[in-house]
VOVOLUM-761920 format. One record per residue (C-alpha): residue in one letter; chain; x, y, z; residue number from 1. Coordinates in nm, 3 decimals. Example, Ala and Ser with C-alpha at 12.3 -4.5 7.8 and 13.67 -1.06 7.14 Angstrom:
REM residues 2
+------+------+---------+---------+---------+-----+
| code | unit |      px |      py |      pz | pos |
+------+------+---------+---------+---------+-----+
|    a |    A |   1.230 |  -0.450 |   0.780 |   1 |
|    s |    A |   1.367 |  -0.106 |   0.714 |   2 |
+------+------+---------+---------+---------+-----+
REM end
This chain:
REM residues 42
+------+------+---------+---------+---------+-----+
| code | unit |      px |      py |      pz | pos |
+------+------+---------+---------+---------+-----+
|    m |    A |  14.962 | -15.490 |   0.065 |   1 |
|    s |    A |  14.625 | -15.632 |   0.153 |   2 |
|    w |    A |  14.631 | -15.456 |   0.492 |   3 |
|    y |    A |  14.702 | -15.124 |   0.319 |   4 |
|    m |    A |  14.418 | -15.178 |   0.071 |   5 |
|    s |    A |  14.170 | -15.278 |   0.341 |   6 |
|    s |    A |  14.251 | -14.971 |   0.553 |   7 |
|    y |    A |  14.213 | -14.751 |   0.243 |   8 |
|    v |    A |  13.874 | -14.907 |   0.167 |   9 |
|    q |    A |  13.772 | -14.855 |   0.532 |  10 |
|    i |    A |  13.861 | -14.485 |   0.513 |  11 |
|    l |    A |  13.672 | -14.456 |   0.184 |  12 |
|    f |    A |  13.362 | -14.616 |   0.337 |  13 |
|    n |    A |  13.386 | -14.381 |   0.636 |  14 |
|    i |    A |  13.400 | -14.077 |   0.407 |  15 |
|    i |    A |  13.101 | -14.201 |   0.204 |  16 |
|    y |    A |  12.906 | -14.274 |   0.524 |  17 |
|    i |    A |  12.980 | -13.929 |   0.667 |  18 |
|    m |    A |  12.883 | -13.756 |   0.341 |  19 |
|    r |    A |  12.561 | -13.959 |   0.320 |  20 |
|    t |    A |  12.461 | -13.877 |   0.677 |  21 |
|    n |    A |  12.540 | -13.508 |   0.621 |  22 |
|    i |    A |  12.318 | -13.503 |   0.310 |  23 |
|    e |    A |  12.038 | -13.681 |   0.496 |  24 |
|    s |    A |  12.060 | -13.449 |   0.798 |  25 |
|    d |    A |  12.052 | -13.147 |   0.564 |  26 |
|    r |    A |  11.741 | -13.290 |   0.393 |  27 |
|    i |    A |  11.579 | -13.351 |   0.733 |  28 |
|    r |    A |  11.664 | -12.997 |   0.846 |  29 |
|    r |    A |  11.513 | -12.852 |   0.526 |  30 |
|    f |    A |  11.201 | -13.065 |   0.574 |  31 |
|    m |    A |  11.168 | -12.944 |   0.933 |  32 |
|    g |    A |  11.204 | -12.586 |   0.807 |  33 |
|    i |    A |  10.916 | -12.641 |   0.564 |  34 |
|    v |    A |  10.708 | -12.788 |   0.847 |  35 |
|    d |    A |  10.786 | -12.480 |   1.059 |  36 |
|    l |    A |  10.680 | -12.249 |   0.774 |  37 |
|    v |    A |  10.351 | -12.438 |   0.730 |  38 |
|    a |    A |  10.290 | -12.434 |   1.106 |  39 |
|    d |    A |  10.361 | -12.059 |   1.126 |  40 |
|    g |    A |  10.166 | -11.964 |   0.814 |  41 |
|    p |    A |   9.785 | -11.977 |   0.810 |  42 |
+------+------+---------+---------+---------+-----+
REM end
């Protein structure tokens, strides 16, 4: 029982970690896009 619970928690942490890194990478990509726009602009 405890082994099943721990593996479930591990999978849950992996999903949260992947989602968090995806959100952060998307934010970084958007920030880089803004930097590119500013660099291209004036």
